[in-house]
DSSP file (Angstrom, degrees, kcal/mol; ACC not computed):
  #  RESIDUE AA STRUCTURE BP1 BP2  ACC     N-H-->O    O-->H-N    N-H-->O    O-->H-N    TCO  KAPPA ALPHA  PHI   PSI    X-CA   Y-CA   Z-CA
    1    1 A M     >        0   0    0      0, 0.0     4,-1.4     0, 0.0     3,-0.2   0.000 360.0 360.0 360.0 -42.1    0.0    0.0    0.0
    2    2 A K  H  >  +     0   0    0      1,-0.2     4,-2.1     2,-0.2     5,-0.1   0.835 360.0  59.1 -67.0 -31.8    2.8    2.4    0.9
    3    3 A K  H  > S+     0   0    0      1,-0.2     4,-2.5     2,-0.2    -1,-0.2   0.884 102.3  52.4 -64.4 -37.6    4.5    1.6   -2.4
    4    4 A S  H  > S+     0   0    0      2,-0.2     4,-2.3     1,-0.2    -1,-0.2   0.885 109.4  49.1 -68.0 -37.2    1.5    2.8   -4.4
    5    5 A Y  H  X S+     0   0    0     -4,-1.4     4,-2.5     2,-0.2    -1,-0.2   0.897 111.4  50.2 -65.9 -39.0    1.5    6.1   -2.5
    6    6 A L  H  X S+     0   0    0     -4,-2.1     4,-2.3     2,-0.2    -2,-0.2   0.913 111.4  47.2 -65.0 -43.6    5.2    6.5   -3.2
    7    7 A I  H  X S+     0   0    0     -4,-2.5     4,-2.4     2,-0.2    -2,-0.2   0.920 112.4  50.3 -64.5 -43.1    4.7    5.8   -6.9
    8    8 A F  H  X S+     0   0    0     -4,-2.3     4,-2.0     1,-0.2    -2,-0.2   0.913 111.1  48.9 -60.6 -43.5    1.8    8.2   -7.1
    9    9 A F  H  X S+     0   0    0     -4,-2.5     4,-2.6     1,-0.2    -1,-0.2   0.891 111.0  49.7 -64.2 -40.5    3.9   11.0   -5.4
   10   10 A I  H  X S+     0   0    0     -4,-2.3     4,-2.3     2,-0.2     6,-0.2   0.909 109.7  51.4 -65.5 -41.9    6.8   10.5   -7.7
   11   11 A L  H  X>S+     0   0    0     -4,-2.4     5,-2.1     1,-0.2     4,-0.5   0.904 114.0  43.6 -62.9 -40.4    4.5   10.7  -10.8
   12   12 A I  H ><5S+     0   0    0     -4,-2.0     3,-0.7     3,-0.2    -2,-0.2   0.906 111.8  54.3 -69.6 -40.9    3.0   13.9   -9.6
   13   13 A L  H 3<5S+     0   0    0     -4,-2.6    -2,-0.2     1,-0.2    -1,-0.2   0.893 114.3  39.2 -61.3 -42.0    6.4   15.3   -8.5
   14   14 A F  H 3<5S-     0   0    0     -4,-2.3    -1,-0.2    -5,-0.1    -2,-0.2   0.446 109.8-120.2 -91.9   0.5    8.0   14.8  -12.0
   15   15 A G  T <<5 +     0   0    0     -3,-0.7     2,-0.4    -4,-0.5    -3,-0.2   0.819  49.5 167.2  71.1  30.6    4.9   15.8  -13.9
   16   16 A I      < +     0   0    0     -5,-2.1    -1,-0.2    -6,-0.2     2,-0.2  -0.647  43.9  33.3 -81.0 133.2    4.4   12.5  -15.7
   17   17 A G  S    S-     0   0    0     -2,-0.4     0, 0.0     2,-0.0     0, 0.0  -0.458  99.7 -50.1 113.1 172.6    1.0   12.3  -17.4
   18   18 A K        -     0   0    0     -2,-0.2     2,-0.1     1,-0.1    -3,-0.0  -0.501  60.5-104.0 -81.0 149.6   -1.4   14.6  -19.0
   19   19 A P        -     0   0    0      0, 0.0    -1,-0.1     0, 0.0     4,-0.1  -0.393  21.7-129.9 -68.7 152.9   -2.4   17.8  -17.3
   20   20 A L  S    S+     0   0    0      2,-0.1     2,-0.4    -2,-0.1    -2,-0.0   0.725  91.0  65.8 -76.8 -21.4   -5.9   17.8  -15.8
   21   21 A V  S    S-     0   0    0      1,-0.0     2,-0.2     0, 0.0    -1,-0.0  -0.861  89.9-117.4-105.2 135.2   -6.8   21.1  -17.5
   22   22 A A        -     0   0    0     -2,-0.4    -2,-0.1     1,-0.1    -1,-0.0  -0.462  26.5-128.5 -71.3 138.6   -7.1   21.4  -21.3
   23   23 A Q    >>  -     0   0    0     -2,-0.2     4,-1.4     1,-0.1     3,-1.1  -0.488  25.2-107.9 -81.5 157.0   -4.7   23.7  -23.0
   24   24 A P  H 3> S+     0   0    0      0, 0.0     4,-0.9     0, 0.0     3,-0.1   0.844 119.6  53.2 -57.2 -35.7   -6.1   26.3  -25.4
   25   25 A N  H 34 S+     0   0    0      1,-0.2     4,-0.3     2,-0.2    -3,-0.0   0.752 106.8  53.7 -72.7 -21.4   -4.7   24.5  -28.4
   26   26 A E  H X4 S+     0   0    0     -3,-1.1     3,-1.0     1,-0.2     4,-0.5   0.791  98.3  63.1 -79.8 -29.0   -6.4   21.3  -27.3
   27   27 A I  H >< S+     0   0    0     -4,-1.4     3,-1.2     1,-0.3    -1,-0.2   0.843  93.8  62.1 -65.4 -32.8   -9.8   22.9  -27.1
   28   28 A A  T 3< S+     0   0    0     -4,-0.9    -1,-0.3     1,-0.2    -2,-0.2   0.739  96.8  60.3 -65.2 -21.8   -9.8   23.7  -30.8
   29   29 A H  T <  S+     0   0    0     -3,-1.0     2,-0.3    -4,-0.3    -1,-0.2   0.654  81.0  99.4 -82.8 -15.2   -9.7   19.9  -31.5
   30   30 A F    <   -     0   0    0     -3,-1.2     2,-0.4    -4,-0.5    -3,-0.0  -0.547  57.0-165.1 -73.4 133.5  -13.0   19.2  -29.8
   31   31 A K        -     0   0    0     -2,-0.3     2,-0.5     2,-0.0    -2,-0.1  -0.950  18.4-124.3-119.9 141.7  -15.9   18.9  -32.2
   32   32 A T        -     0   0    0     -2,-0.4     2,-0.5     2,-0.0    -2,-0.0  -0.706  21.3-152.2 -84.7 128.5  -19.5   18.9  -31.2
   33   33 A K        -     0   0    0     -2,-0.5     2,-0.6     2,-0.0    -1,-0.0  -0.869   4.7-155.4-100.9 133.2  -21.5   15.9  -32.3
   34   34 A V        -     0   0    0     -2,-0.5     2,-0.5     2,-0.0    -2,-0.0  -0.937   5.6-164.3-110.5 124.0  -25.2   16.4  -32.9
   35   35 A Y        -     0   0    0     -2,-0.6     2,-0.4     2,-0.0    -2,-0.0  -0.925   4.8-163.2-108.1 128.1  -27.4   13.4  -32.7
   36   36 A R        -     0   0    0     -2,-0.5     2,-0.3     0, 0.0    -2,-0.0  -0.910  17.6-126.1-112.0 138.0  -30.9   13.6  -34.1
   37   37 A L        -     0   0    0     -2,-0.4     2,-0.2     1,-0.1    -2,-0.0  -0.595  26.6-122.0 -78.9 140.0  -33.7   11.2  -33.3
   38   38 A K        -     0   0    0     -2,-0.3     2,-0.3     1,-0.1    -1,-0.1  -0.501  26.3-111.6 -77.4 151.3  -35.4    9.6  -36.2
   39   39 A K        -     0   0    0     -2,-0.2     2,-0.4    64,-0.1    -1,-0.1  -0.666  29.4-125.1 -82.2 138.8  -39.1   10.0  -36.6
   40   40 A I        -     0   0    0     -2,-0.3     2,-0.4    68,-0.0    63,-0.2  -0.708  18.2-137.0 -85.8 131.2  -41.1    6.9  -36.1
   41   41 A Q        -     0   0    0     61,-2.2    68,-4.0    -2,-0.4     2,-0.3  -0.755  20.5-161.4 -87.9 131.3  -43.4    5.9  -38.9
   42   42 A F  E     -a  109   0A   0     -2,-0.4     2,-0.3    66,-0.3    68,-0.2  -0.820   6.5-170.4-111.4 152.2  -46.9    4.8  -37.9
   43   43 A T  E     +a  110   0A   0     66,-2.2    68,-0.9    -2,-0.3    69,-0.3  -0.996  25.0 170.6-140.4 148.0  -49.4    2.8  -39.9
   44   44 A I        +     0   0    0     -2,-0.3    -1,-0.1    66,-0.1    66,-0.1   0.208  67.4  88.8-129.7   7.9  -53.0    1.8  -39.5
   45   45 A S        +     0   0    0      2,-0.0     2,-0.1     0, 0.0    65,-0.0   0.492  62.8 102.6 -88.9  -2.7  -53.5    0.4  -42.9
   46   46 A D  S    S-     0   0    0      1,-0.1     2,-0.1     2,-0.0    66,-0.0  -0.343  78.5 -96.9 -78.5 165.3  -52.5   -3.2  -42.0
   47   47 A S        -     0   0    0      2,-0.1    -1,-0.1     1,-0.1     6,-0.1  -0.411  13.7-134.8 -82.7 154.9  -55.0   -5.9  -41.5
   48   48 A W  S    S+     0   0    0     -2,-0.1     2,-0.3     5,-0.0    -1,-0.1   0.709  92.1  45.0 -78.1 -21.8  -56.4   -7.1  -38.2
   49   49 A V  S    S+     0   0    0      4,-0.1     2,-0.3     3,-0.0    -2,-0.1  -0.871  75.5  90.5-122.0 156.0  -55.9  -10.7  -39.1
   50   50 A G  S  > S-     0   0    0     -2,-0.3     4,-1.9     1,-0.1     5,-0.2  -0.828  82.8 -64.6 146.5 176.5  -53.1  -12.5  -40.8
   51   51 A R  H  > S+     0   0    0     -2,-0.3     4,-2.3     1,-0.2     5,-0.2   0.869 125.6  55.9 -62.8 -38.7  -49.9  -14.5  -40.2
   52   52 A D  H  > S+     0   0    0      1,-0.2     4,-2.2     2,-0.2    -1,-0.2   0.914 108.3  46.8 -63.0 -43.2  -48.1  -11.4  -38.6
   53   53 A K  H  > S+     0   0    0      1,-0.2     4,-2.6     2,-0.2    -1,-0.2   0.874 110.9  52.8 -68.0 -36.0  -50.8  -10.9  -36.0
   54   54 A A  H  X S+     0   0    0     -4,-1.9     4,-2.7     2,-0.2     5,-0.3   0.896 108.9  50.2 -64.5 -39.5  -50.8  -14.6  -35.2
   55   55 A H  H  X S+     0   0    0     -4,-2.3     4,-2.5     2,-0.2     5,-0.3   0.921 111.5  47.7 -64.3 -43.4  -47.1  -14.5  -34.7
   56   56 A H  H  X S+     0   0    0     -4,-2.2     4,-2.2     2,-0.2     5,-0.2   0.932 114.0  47.9 -62.0 -45.1  -47.4  -11.5  -32.4
   57   57 A F  H  X S+     0   0    0     -4,-2.6     4,-2.1     2,-0.2    -2,-0.2   0.948 116.3  41.3 -60.9 -52.2  -50.2  -13.2  -30.4
   58   58 A L  H  X S+     0   0    0     -4,-2.7     4,-2.5     1,-0.2    -1,-0.2   0.886 114.4  51.5 -67.7 -39.5  -48.4  -16.5  -30.0
   59   59 A T  H  X S+     0   0    0     -4,-2.5     4,-2.8    -5,-0.3    -1,-0.2   0.916 111.0  48.0 -64.4 -42.2  -45.0  -15.0  -29.2
   60   60 A S  H  X S+     0   0    0     -4,-2.2     4,-2.2    -5,-0.3    -2,-0.2   0.902 111.4  50.1 -66.1 -40.2  -46.5  -12.7  -26.5
   61   61 A A  H  X S+     0   0    0     -4,-2.1     4,-2.1    -5,-0.2    -2,-0.2   0.921 113.5  46.6 -62.6 -42.3  -48.3  -15.7  -24.9
   62   62 A F  H  X S+     0   0    0     -4,-2.5     4,-2.7     1,-0.2    -2,-0.2   0.926 111.9  49.6 -65.1 -44.9  -45.1  -17.7  -24.9
   63   63 A L  H  X S+     0   0    0     -4,-2.8     4,-2.5     1,-0.2    -1,-0.2   0.859 109.9  52.1 -64.9 -34.7  -43.0  -14.8  -23.5
   64   64 A T  H  X S+     0   0    0     -4,-2.2     4,-2.2     2,-0.2    -1,-0.2   0.945 113.5  42.5 -65.1 -47.3  -45.5  -14.2  -20.7
   65   65 A T  H  X S+     0   0    0     -4,-2.1     4,-2.6     2,-0.2    -2,-0.2   0.869 114.6  51.3 -68.7 -34.5  -45.5  -17.9  -19.7
   66   66 A A  H  X S+     0   0    0     -4,-2.7     4,-2.5     2,-0.2    -2,-0.2   0.916 111.0  47.8 -67.5 -42.3  -41.7  -18.1  -20.0
   67   67 A G  H  X S+     0   0    0     -4,-2.5     4,-2.1     2,-0.2    -2,-0.2   0.890 113.1  49.1 -63.6 -39.2  -41.3  -15.0  -17.9
   68   68 A Y  H  X S+     0   0    0     -4,-2.2     4,-3.1     2,-0.2     5,-0.3   0.936 111.0  49.3 -63.9 -46.8  -43.7  -16.4  -15.3
   69   69 A Y  H  X>S+     0   0    0     -4,-2.6     4,-2.3     1,-0.2     5,-1.2   0.915 110.6  50.8 -59.8 -43.7  -41.8  -19.8  -15.3
   70   70 A Y  I  <>S+     0   0    0     -4,-2.5     5,-1.8     1,-0.2     4,-0.5   0.927 116.2  41.0 -60.6 -45.0  -38.5  -18.0  -14.8
   71   71 A G  I  <5S+     0   0    0     -4,-2.1     6,-2.7    11,-0.2    -2,-0.2   0.904 124.0  35.6 -70.8 -40.9  -39.8  -16.0  -11.9
   72   72 A R  I  <5S+     0   0    0     -4,-3.1     4,-0.3     4,-0.2    -3,-0.2   0.937 129.2  25.9 -82.1 -49.0  -41.8  -18.8  -10.2
   73   73 A E  I  <5S+     0   0    0     -4,-2.3    -3,-0.2    -5,-0.3    -2,-0.1   0.866 129.2  35.7 -88.6 -38.5  -39.8  -21.9  -10.8
   74   74 A V  I   <S+     0   0    0     -5,-1.2    -3,-0.2    -4,-0.5    -4,-0.1   0.936 132.0  25.6 -82.8 -48.4  -36.2  -20.6  -11.2
   75   75 A N  S   <S-     0   0    0     -5,-1.8    -3,-0.2    -6,-0.2    -2,-0.1   0.538  95.6-131.2 -95.6  -7.3  -36.2  -17.7   -8.7
   76   76 A K        +     0   0    0     -4,-0.3    -4,-0.2    -6,-0.2    -3,-0.1   0.861  47.5 161.8  60.3  39.3  -38.9  -19.0   -6.4
   77   77 A W        -     0   0    0     -6,-2.7    -1,-0.1     1,-0.2    -2,-0.0  -0.361  46.4 -83.3 -80.7 168.4  -40.8  -15.7   -6.4
   78   78 A S     >  -     0   0    0      1,-0.1     4,-2.5    -2,-0.1     5,-0.2  -0.235  40.3-108.8 -67.5 162.7  -44.4  -15.4   -5.4
   79   79 A N  H  > S+     0   0    0      1,-0.2     4,-2.1     2,-0.2     5,-0.2   0.917 118.1  47.0 -60.6 -46.1  -47.2  -16.1   -7.8
   80   80 A A  H  > S+     0   0    0      1,-0.2     4,-2.2     2,-0.2    -1,-0.2   0.904 113.0  48.7 -64.9 -41.8  -48.2  -12.5   -8.2
   81   81 A W  H  > S+     0   0    0      1,-0.2     4,-2.1     2,-0.2    -1,-0.2   0.905 110.9  50.1 -66.5 -40.9  -44.7  -11.3   -8.6
   82   82 A A  H  X S+     0   0    0     -4,-2.5     4,-2.3     2,-0.2   -11,-0.2   0.873 109.5  51.9 -65.6 -36.6  -43.9  -13.9  -11.2
   83   83 A Q  H  X S+     0   0    0     -4,-2.1     4,-2.5    -5,-0.2     5,-0.2   0.913 109.1  50.2 -64.9 -41.6  -47.0  -13.0  -13.2
   84   84 A N  H  X S+     0   0    0     -4,-2.2     4,-2.6     1,-0.2     5,-0.2   0.891 110.2  50.6 -61.8 -39.7  -46.0   -9.3  -13.1
   85   85 A V  H  X S+     0   0    0     -4,-2.1     4,-2.6     2,-0.2    -2,-0.2   0.923 110.7  48.8 -64.2 -44.3  -42.5  -10.3  -14.4
   86   86 A G  H  X S+     0   0    0     -4,-2.3     4,-2.2     2,-0.2    -2,-0.2   0.917 113.9  45.1 -62.3 -44.4  -44.1  -12.3  -17.3
   87   87 A V  H  X S+     0   0    0     -4,-2.5     4,-2.7     2,-0.2     5,-0.3   0.925 115.0  47.7 -65.7 -45.1  -46.4   -9.6  -18.3
   88   88 A S  H  X S+     0   0    0     -4,-2.6     4,-2.3    -5,-0.2     5,-0.2   0.906 112.1  50.2 -62.5 -42.3  -43.7   -6.9  -18.1
   89   89 A F  H  X S+     0   0    0     -4,-2.6     4,-1.8    -5,-0.2    -1,-0.2   0.933 114.4  43.7 -61.6 -47.4  -41.3   -9.0  -20.1
   90   90 A S  H  X S+     0   0    0     -4,-2.2     4,-2.1    -5,-0.2    -2,-0.2   0.939 116.7  44.2 -66.2 -48.7  -43.7   -9.8  -22.9
   91   91 A L  H  X S+     0   0    0     -4,-2.7     4,-2.6     1,-0.2     5,-0.2   0.868 111.7  52.8 -68.5 -35.9  -45.1   -6.2  -23.2
   92   92 A S  H  X S+     0   0    0     -4,-2.3     4,-2.3    -5,-0.3    -1,-0.2   0.909 111.6  45.9 -67.3 -39.8  -41.7   -4.6  -23.1
   93   93 A L  H  X S+     0   0    0     -4,-1.8     4,-2.1    -5,-0.2    -2,-0.2   0.889 112.9  50.6 -69.0 -37.3  -40.4   -6.8  -25.9
   94   94 A G  H  X S+     0   0    0     -4,-2.1     4,-1.8     2,-0.2    -2,-0.2   0.920 113.2  45.2 -64.2 -43.5  -43.5   -6.2  -28.0
   95   95 A L  H  X S+     0   0    0     -4,-2.6     4,-2.3     2,-0.2    -2,-0.2   0.900 112.0  52.1 -67.0 -40.5  -43.3   -2.5  -27.6
   96   96 A L  H  X S+     0   0    0     -4,-2.3     4,-2.2    -5,-0.2    -1,-0.2   0.887 108.5  51.4 -61.9 -39.8  -39.5   -2.5  -28.3
   97   97 A K  H  X S+     0   0    0     -4,-2.1     4,-2.3     2,-0.2    -1,-0.2   0.894 110.0  49.0 -65.6 -40.0  -40.1   -4.5  -31.5
   98   98 A E  H  X S+     0   0    0     -4,-1.8     4,-2.2     2,-0.2    -2,-0.2   0.893 110.4  50.1 -68.8 -38.6  -42.8   -2.0  -32.7
   99   99 A V  H  X S+     0   0    0     -4,-2.3     4,-1.2     2,-0.2    -2,-0.2   0.916 110.7  50.5 -63.2 -41.8  -40.5    1.0  -32.0
  100  100 A R  H  X S+     0   0    0     -4,-2.2     4,-0.9     1,-0.2     3,-0.4   0.908 109.8  50.5 -61.9 -41.5  -37.7   -0.8  -33.9
  101  101 A D  H >< S+     0   0    0     -4,-2.3     3,-0.6     1,-0.2    -1,-0.2   0.889 107.1  54.7 -62.2 -38.8  -40.1   -1.4  -36.8
  102  102 A G  H 3< S+     0   0    0     -4,-2.2   -61,-2.2     6,-0.3    -1,-0.2   0.752 107.2  50.5 -67.2 -23.9  -41.1    2.3  -36.8
  103  103 A L  H 3< S+     0   0    0     -4,-1.2    -1,-0.2    -3,-0.4    -2,-0.2   0.627  88.3  98.6 -89.1 -14.5  -37.5    3.3  -37.1
  104  104 A K  S X< S-     0   0    0     -4,-0.9     3,-1.1    -3,-0.6   -63,-0.2  -0.465  79.2-125.6 -73.1 146.5  -36.8    1.1  -40.1
  105  105 A P  T 3  S+     0   0    0      0, 0.0    -1,-0.1     0, 0.0    -4,-0.0   0.893 104.8  31.7 -62.0 -42.8  -36.9    2.8  -43.5
  106  106 A N  T 3  S+     0   0    0      2,-0.0     2,-0.3    -3,-0.0    -4,-0.1  -0.032 114.6  65.9-107.6  31.5  -39.5    0.5  -45.2
  107  107 A N    <   -     0   0    0     -3,-1.1     2,-0.3    -6,-0.2   -66,-0.2  -0.840  62.0-150.7-141.0 175.0  -41.5   -0.5  -42.1
  108  108 A A        -     0   0    0     -2,-0.3     2,-0.4   -68,-0.1    -6,-0.3  -0.989  28.8 -96.3-151.7 157.0  -43.8    1.2  -39.6
  109  109 A F  E     -a   42   0A   0    -68,-4.0   -66,-2.2    -2,-0.3     2,-0.6  -0.608  42.1-153.7 -71.2 127.6  -45.0    1.0  -36.0
  110  110 A S  E  >  -a   43   0A   0     -2,-0.4     4,-1.5   -68,-0.2   -66,-0.1  -0.934  19.2-166.3-115.2 118.9  -48.3   -0.9  -36.0
  111  111 A W  H  > S+     0   0    0    -68,-0.9     4,-2.0    -2,-0.6    -1,-0.1   0.834  93.7  58.5 -65.9 -32.4  -50.9   -0.3  -33.3
  112  112 A K  H  > S+     0   0    0    -69,-0.3     4,-2.0     1,-0.2    -1,-0.2   0.856 102.8  51.9 -69.0 -34.5  -52.7   -3.5  -34.5
  113  113 A D  H  > S+     0   0    0      2,-0.2     4,-2.1     1,-0.2    -1,-0.2   0.893 108.8  51.6 -64.5 -38.7  -49.5   -5.5  -33.8
  114  114 A L  H  X S+     0   0    0     -4,-1.5     4,-2.2     2,-0.2    -2,-0.2   0.864 107.6  51.7 -67.1 -35.3  -49.4   -4.0  -30.3
  115  115 A V  H  X S+     0   0    0     -4,-2.0     4,-2.6     2,-0.2    -1,-0.2   0.901 108.8  51.0 -65.9 -40.2  -53.0   -5.0  -29.7
  116  116 A A  H  X S+     0   0    0     -4,-2.0     4,-2.3     1,-0.2    -2,-0.2   0.880 109.0  51.9 -63.6 -37.1  -52.2   -8.6  -30.8
  117  117 A D  H  X S+     0   0    0     -4,-2.1     4,-2.2     2,-0.2    -2,-0.2   0.915 109.7  49.3 -62.9 -43.1  -49.3   -8.5  -28.3
  118  118 A L  H  X S+     0   0    0     -4,-2.2     4,-2.3     2,-0.2    -2,-0.2   0.921 111.0  49.0 -62.6 -44.3  -51.7   -7.4  -25.6
  119  119 A C  H  X S+     0   0    0     -4,-2.6     4,-2.0     1,-0.2    -2,-0.2   0.918 112.3  48.1 -62.9 -43.3  -54.1  -10.1  -26.4
  120  120 A G  H  X S+     0   0    0     -4,-2.3     4,-2.5     1,-0.2    -1,-0.2   0.871 109.9  53.3 -64.3 -36.6  -51.4  -12.8  -26.4
  121  121 A T  H  X S+     0   0    0     -4,-2.2     4,-2.3     2,-0.2    -2,-0.2   0.912 109.4  47.8 -64.7 -42.3  -50.1  -11.4  -23.1
  122  122 A F  H  X S+     0   0    0     -4,-2.3     4,-2.1     2,-0.2    -2,-0.2   0.856 111.6  50.1 -68.5 -34.4  -53.5  -11.7  -21.5
  123  123 A V  H  X S+     0   0    0     -4,-2.0     4,-1.9     2,-0.2    -2,-0.2   0.922 111.2  49.1 -67.6 -43.1  -53.9  -15.3  -22.8
  124  124 A G  H  X S+     0   0    0     -4,-2.5     4,-1.3     1,-0.2    -2,-0.2   0.883 111.0  50.5 -60.8 -38.5  -50.5  -16.2  -21.4
  125  125 A L  H  X S+     0   0    0     -4,-2.3     4,-0.8     1,-0.2    -1,-0.2   0.883 108.3  52.0 -66.6 -38.3  -51.4  -14.7  -18.1
  126  126 A A  H  < S+     0   0    0     -4,-2.1     3,-0.3     1,-0.2    -1,-0.2   0.845 105.8  56.3 -65.9 -32.4  -54.7  -16.7  -18.1
  127  127 A L  H  < S+     0   0    0     -4,-1.9    -1,-0.2     1,-0.2    -2,-0.2   0.844 112.7  39.7 -67.8 -33.0  -52.7  -19.8  -18.7
  128  128 A V  H  < S+     0   0    0     -4,-1.3    -1,-0.2    -3,-0.2    -2,-0.2   0.487  90.8 109.2 -98.1  -2.5  -50.5  -19.3  -15.7
  129  129 A S     <        0   0    0     -4,-0.8    -3,-0.0    -3,-0.3   -49,-0.0  -0.454 360.0 360.0 -73.4 146.4  -53.2  -18.1  -13.3
  130  130 A D              0   0    0     -2,-0.1    -1,-0.1     0, 0.0    -4,-0.1   0.457 360.0 360.0 -80.8 360.0  -54.2  -20.4  -10.5
């Protein structure tokens, strides 16, 4: 421990290392980066039925039951807490997927897909309810 203090003192004494304050010539090298958020594209023109909605429904039901199983059987949480984990897991992934779709150039955020996710989540919750 004393050796590390001695090394630190020697480094400070001899001025080894970069100064803590930026010099005027270094400030000119900093460039400001501007990040712009993309606009999310929304759609309501898609169909209420179809293969895509079935995938959303089934995936959400599966994710709800998988989240419940993980919480209840693996972590030994209470039934209510495991159900909350399953619902949160399923809905957060469904919403994240729709936001990602909305940011893609040739795709859009679909409210109908989100409704299919909600329906699948509630069915999954009904499957794991006592």
